[in-house]
ZAMARGU-4260 file (C-alpha; in steps of 0.2 Angstrom, whole numbers, plus 5000, padded with zeros to 4 digits):
<rodrens>
0) 5000/5000/5001 | 5014/5012/5004 | 5027/5006/4993 | 5028/5022/4981 | 5030/5033/4997
5) 5046/5040/4999 | 5050/5049/5016 | 5063/5063/5020 | 5066/5071/5038 | 5069/5089/5038
10) 5074/5101/5051 | 5059/5109/5058 | 5066/5126/5056 | 5066/5123/5037 | 5048/5119/5036
15) 5042/5134/5028 | 5052/5130/5012 | 5041/5115/5008 | 5027/5118/4996 | 5012/5108/5004
20) 5005/5105/4988 | 5020/5094/4983 | 5020/5082/4999 | 5006/5073/5007 | 5004/5083/5022
25) 4994/5097/5020 | 5002/5110/5032 | 5014/5112/5046 | 5000/5107/5059 | 4998/5090/5051
30) 5016/5084/5052 | 5023/5073/5066 | 5039/5080/5075 | 5053/5074/5086 | 5050/5074/5105
35) 5062/5090/5105 | 5052/5096/5091 | 5067/5101/5081 | 5064/5087/5067 | 5048/5085/5056
40) 5047/5072/5038 | 5037/5075/5023 | 5032/5059/5011 | 5029/5061/4993 | 5026/5048/4979
45) 5037/5049/4964 | 5051/5058/4964 | 5058/5071/4976 | 5048/5087/4975 | 5057/5102/4971
50) 5055/5112/4987 | 5061/5097/4997 | 5076/5096/4987 | 5080/5114/4993 | 5077/5110/5011
55) 5096/5113/5021 | 5100/5098/5032 | 5088/5084/5024 | 5089/5066/5026 | 5091/5052/5014
60) 5074/5046/5008 | 5069/5031/5015 | 5057/5019/5011 | 5040/5016/5022 | 5048/5002/5033
65) 5063/5011/5036 | 5054/5026/5042 | 5043/5016/5053 | 5060/5008/5061 | 5066/5027/5064
70) 5051/5034/5070 | 5050/5021/5084 | 5065/5027/5093 | 5065/5038/5107 | 5070/5052/5097
75) 5052/5051/5088 | 5043/5043/5103 | 5040/5047/5120 | 5036/5033/5131 | 5029/5036/5150
80) 5033/5025/5161 | 5018/5022/5176
</rodrens>
């Protein structure tokens, strides 16, 4: 289902450079952020959109399975111990 999707992690401070008509998120408020709010990611299908190419400090492209693994670590998931 998501095999054509690609994901790129970007600094949250660079999010204003993203043209949301080129990615699958609709606005900054619909993005998921790292626990410390310094990083987010965008997803798209096909080639990397030009606005994402222009973002400084972006990661490599990740597949759906790769991004799921990344998002499961403590940098992206805050676990509370009861």
